[in-house]
Structure formats: structure tokens, C-alpha cells
VMD Tcl script that draws the C-alpha trace (Angstrom):
set ca {
  {14.22 11.64 8.64}
  {17.43 11.76 6.75}
  {19.84 8.76 5.87}
  {22.38 9.67 8.78}
  {19.38 9.49 11.28}
  {18.03 6.25 9.78}
  {21.42 4.66 9.67}
  {21.71 5.27 13.39}
  {18.41 3.30 14.26}
  {18.22 0.65 11.59}
  {20.26 -1.57 9.47}
  {18.89 -2.80 6.00}
  {19.70 -6.16 4.51}
  {19.11 -5.63 0.72}
  {19.00 -9.41 0.04}
  {16.27 -10.23 2.55}
  {14.51 -6.66 2.56}
  {14.56 -6.68 6.32}
  {15.41 -3.86 8.73}
  {16.93 -4.76 12.08}
  {17.37 -2.37 14.87}
  {20.73 -0.94 15.97}
  {19.50 0.73 19.04}
  {17.22 -0.57 21.73}
  {14.33 1.54 23.00}
  {10.58 0.72 24.07}
  {9.79 -2.69 22.65}
  {12.67 -2.65 20.03}
  {15.49 -4.76 20.79}
  {19.02 -4.48 19.13}
  {19.21 -7.03 16.40}
  {15.51 -7.42 16.30}
  {13.44 -7.16 13.06}
  {11.93 -3.93 12.77}
  {8.28 -3.11 11.61}
  {5.16 -5.08 11.15}
  {2.87 -5.69 8.38}
  {-0.30 -3.25 7.91}
  {-3.62 -4.13 6.72}
  {-2.53 -3.79 3.09}
  {0.49 -6.01 3.60}
  {3.13 -3.15 3.54}
  {5.68 -3.11 6.31}
  {5.49 -0.20 8.60}
  {8.31 0.81 10.93}
  {7.91 3.46 13.65}
  {11.02 5.59 14.42}
  {10.60 8.31 17.07}
  {6.74 8.38 16.99}
  {6.55 8.56 13.10}
  {5.44 5.61 10.95}
  {7.41 5.00 7.73}
  {6.80 2.38 4.93}
  {9.93 0.04 4.83}
  {10.09 0.09 1.11}
  {10.42 3.83 1.26}
  {13.16 3.63 4.09}
  {15.00 0.90 1.87}
  {14.87 3.47 -1.02}
  {16.46 6.19 1.44}
  {19.00 3.85 2.73}
  {20.13 2.41 -0.64}
  {20.16 5.86 -2.70}
  {20.75 8.51 0.07}
  {17.47 10.16 -0.95}
  {13.71 9.99 -0.19}
  {11.88 8.56 -3.58}
  {10.61 11.44 -5.67}
  {7.37 9.78 -6.10}
  {6.40 6.23 -5.31}
  {8.38 2.97 -4.83}
  {6.88 0.02 -6.66}
  {7.27 -3.64 -5.86}
  {8.11 -5.43 -8.92}
  {6.55 -8.79 -7.95}
  {3.48 -6.92 -6.53}
  {4.06 -8.46 -2.99}
  {3.82 -5.21 -0.82}
  {5.88 -6.79 2.13}
  {8.76 -7.98 0.00}
  {11.32 -5.27 0.32}
  {14.34 -6.77 -1.24}
  {16.46 -3.97 -3.10}
  {16.05 -6.19 -6.36}
  {12.12 -6.09 -6.13}
  {12.01 -2.20 -5.85}
  {11.94 0.45 -8.36}
  {11.05 4.04 -8.64}
  {7.56 4.66 -10.20}
  {5.10 7.36 -10.76}
  {1.49 6.94 -9.36}
  {0.27 5.87 -12.80}
  {3.04 3.36 -13.32}
  {2.60 1.86 -9.81}
  {-1.22 1.44 -10.54}
  {-0.37 -0.36 -13.88}
  {1.38 -2.91 -11.84}
  {-1.31 -3.64 -9.36}
  {-3.01 -7.12 -9.06}
  {-6.49 -8.13 -10.33}
  {-9.10 -6.81 -7.89}
  {-11.29 -9.39 -6.04}
  {-14.39 -8.10 -7.59}
  {-13.18 -8.91 -11.08}
  {-15.18 -11.78 -12.47}
  {-13.20 -12.45 -15.65}
  {-9.96 -12.91 -13.91}
  {-8.26 -10.66 -16.28}
  {-7.58 -6.95 -15.74}
  {-9.43 -4.83 -18.18}
  {-11.78 -7.52 -19.30}
  {-15.43 -7.74 -18.68}
  {-18.65 -9.33 -19.98}
  {-20.93 -6.91 -21.70}
  {-24.59 -6.92 -21.69}
  {-24.70 -7.07 -25.54}
  {-23.08 -10.66 -25.24}
  {-19.57 -9.65 -26.06}
  {-16.31 -9.32 -24.29}
  {-15.31 -5.92 -23.36}
  {-11.55 -5.26 -23.05}
  {-10.20 -1.93 -22.07}
  {-6.94 -0.13 -21.15}
  {-6.12 3.35 -20.77}
  {-3.00 5.56 -20.62}
  {-2.71 9.32 -19.86}
  {-6.59 9.64 -20.05}
  {-6.71 8.16 -23.68}
  {-8.97 4.96 -23.53}
  {-8.25 1.91 -25.95}
  {-11.07 -0.69 -26.34}
  {-12.16 -3.86 -28.11}
  {-15.66 -5.54 -28.24}
  {-15.47 -9.25 -29.42}
  {-17.20 -12.52 -28.84}
  {-14.02 -14.44 -28.67}
  {-12.55 -14.21 -25.09}
  {-9.09 -15.47 -26.13}
  {-8.94 -12.62 -28.70}
  {-9.78 -10.16 -26.12}
  {-7.09 -11.52 -23.86}
  {-4.28 -11.56 -26.47}
  {-5.26 -7.81 -27.54}
  {-4.94 -6.70 -23.79}
  {-1.63 -8.43 -23.34}
  {-0.38 -6.82 -26.71}
  {-1.90 -3.46 -25.87}
  {-0.59 -3.50 -22.30}
  {2.96 -4.29 -23.35}
  {2.94 -1.58 -25.95}
  {1.33 1.04 -23.54}
  {2.76 0.17 -20.07}
  {6.08 -1.16 -21.00}
  {7.91 -2.73 -18.01}
  {4.99 -1.96 -15.81}
  {2.92 -4.13 -17.95}
  {1.05 -6.50 -15.52}
  {-1.35 -8.94 -17.19}
  {-2.88 -9.93 -13.73}
}
mol new
graphics top color blue
foreach p $ca { graphics top sphere $p radius 0.5 }
foreach p [lrange $ca 0 end-1] q [lrange $ca 1 end] { graphics top cylinder $p $q radius 0.2 }
display resetview
């Protein structure tokens, strides 16, 4: 898939993040919204038998090139493909911007209760782990926020 082929089949609205069909075939109708949500909340669009992620197609449409690595959704909503919500990211940067996992019992990324009766705050970057043990939960939260901003910059997500 290249930009010329993509432009033949689809139109992208950077304000809404939606793709619409320019040509009709199969179940696709001219002017109809292209794609459907997958189980992870991303929008998948099938063109000529191949499935593409809409956020990657948006990148191709707007820049003329496939993303070199990954495309991150700034607001962490995988179906929000507005151009202002997309940015280039490495895998590590994309992971830093993920949401808090459902299994997290503290509600804060990187924070857990340790069997020693203290809060354990941990964050890592490039294989280097930074951590803090404390009895004060707010101290751990503040430390994580500060460290996350220091280490992760614009990709810091406090969850």
C-alpha cells in the first residue's frame, strides 16, 4: 500500500479522524465510513484483502510515508484517529503512554503495596530501574510523577 493507492480508495478527515470510501466495492459504499473497531479498540480497515490500522493509514495520508515505528494516540483512546491526537513513537514511548492495567490494585502505574508494609514505587527506562519504598502513599505518588516526567518527558502518563 502506498499513498497513491490509499488516496484512490479512501478519504481521510484529519479533524474527525474518520476515513470514508471513495470507491464502492463489496460492502463498501461511496461516502460510507470505512473500518470497524477491533477487540483492542483500534479501527481496522480492510483494503483489497489486507487489514490496516486506521492510525497508520492516517500517518501515511498526512506525511506520505509509512510510520518508521509506531503511532501513539496521545489521549490513549485507540479509536481516536484525529491527526492532532497522533504522534510518532518508539515501542518504549508508546508503552509509557499506556493506561493503568485492570489488574493494578493501587490505581497508579508503578505503585504497589509490598509485603513489608510499605508502598513500592518503581519506574524504569532503558533497562535501568528506579524505585522507592515508603510508608507514605502520597510520597510514593509524588515521587513517581516527578520521576516519570523526568524520564519519560512528553510520553509521561501518570495513569
